[in-house]
C-alpha positions as CSV (number, residue, x, y, z in Angstrom):
1,M,15.4,-8.7,13.8
2,T,13.3,-6.9,16.1
3,D,10.3,-6.0,16.7
4,G,9.4,-9.5,14.7
5,L,10.5,-7.1,12.1
6,P,12.6,-8.3,9.3
7,A,16.9,-7.5,9.7
8,G,17.0,-4.8,6.1
9,P,18.5,-1.1,5.3
10,T,16.6,2.2,7.0
11,L,15.7,4.6,4.1
12,D,15.3,7.8,5.4
13,A,12.5,10.1,2.8
14,A,14.6,12.5,1.0
15,A,17.0,9.2,0.3
16,V,13.6,7.7,-1.3
17,R,12.5,10.8,-3.2
18,R,15.3,11.7,-5.1
19,W,15.7,8.0,-5.9
20,G,11.6,8.2,-7.8
21,Q,12.7,11.8,-9.4
22,E,16.2,10.2,-10.6
23,A,13.7,7.4,-11.9
24,G,11.2,9.8,-13.7
25,L,9.1,10.6,-10.7
26,R,7.5,13.4,-10.4
27,H,5.7,13.6,-7.7
28,V,6.6,10.5,-4.1
29,G,4.6,10.7,-1.2
30,F,4.8,8.4,2.1
31,A,1.5,7.4,4.1
32,A,1.5,5.2,7.0
33,A,0.6,1.6,6.2
34,G,-2.6,0.2,8.1
35,P,-6.0,-0.4,6.7
36,T,-7.6,2.1,4.0
37,P,-10.2,5.3,5.4
38,S,-12.5,4.1,1.5
39,A,-12.1,0.1,2.4
40,A,-15.3,0.2,3.9
41,A,-16.7,1.8,1.2
42,F,-15.0,-0.8,-1.7
43,R,-16.0,-3.7,0.6
44,G,-19.4,-1.8,0.0
45,W,-18.7,-1.5,-4.1
46,L,-17.2,-5.3,-3.8
47,A,-20.4,-6.3,-2.2
48,R,-23.1,-4.9,-5.1
49,G,-21.7,-5.8,-7.8
50,E,-19.9,-2.9,-8.8
51,A,-17.0,-4.1,-10.0
52,A,-18.7,-6.3,-13.3
53,G,-15.7,-8.2,-15.4
54,M,-13.0,-7.1,-12.9
55,S,-14.0,-9.6,-10.1
56,Y,-10.4,-10.6,-9.5
57,L,-10.2,-7.6,-6.9
58,A,-12.6,-9.6,-4.0
59,L,-10.0,-12.6,-3.8
60,S,-7.4,-10.1,-2.2
61,A,-10.2,-7.3,-0.6
62,E,-8.5,-7.3,2.7
63,A,-5.4,-6.6,1.8
64,R,-6.1,-4.1,-1.2
65,A,-8.3,-2.5,2.4
66,D,-4.5,-2.2,4.3
67,P,-0.8,-3.9,2.5
68,R,0.0,-5.3,6.0
69,V,-2.5,-8.5,5.4
70,R,0.2,-9.5,2.9
71,F,3.6,-7.2,4.0
72,P,2.7,-8.0,8.2
73,W,6.5,-6.0,8.6
74,I,5.3,-2.6,6.3
75,R,5.2,0.3,8.1
76,T,5.3,2.7,4.8
77,V,3.9,2.8,2.0
78,V,5.5,4.8,-1.0
79,A,3.5,5.7,-3.9
80,G,4.6,7.7,-6.6
81,A,3.7,9.3,-9.8
């Protein structure tokens, strides 16, 4: 372990993008892990009761606002569509 991070392989963006495309994704993107810019709006939305029947969202609000809450070692978030 270095810097408190678990040891593991280092992957480059090109390889991850290629694997995503081979799996049928048209788009693969990357973002630094951290608080989402819309975290405050999400918390306000929950506080106003706008989640309707999705009350389960409030149970993990902090983890949804910042993936490092659940995965403290994460550095990058990969999204595909």
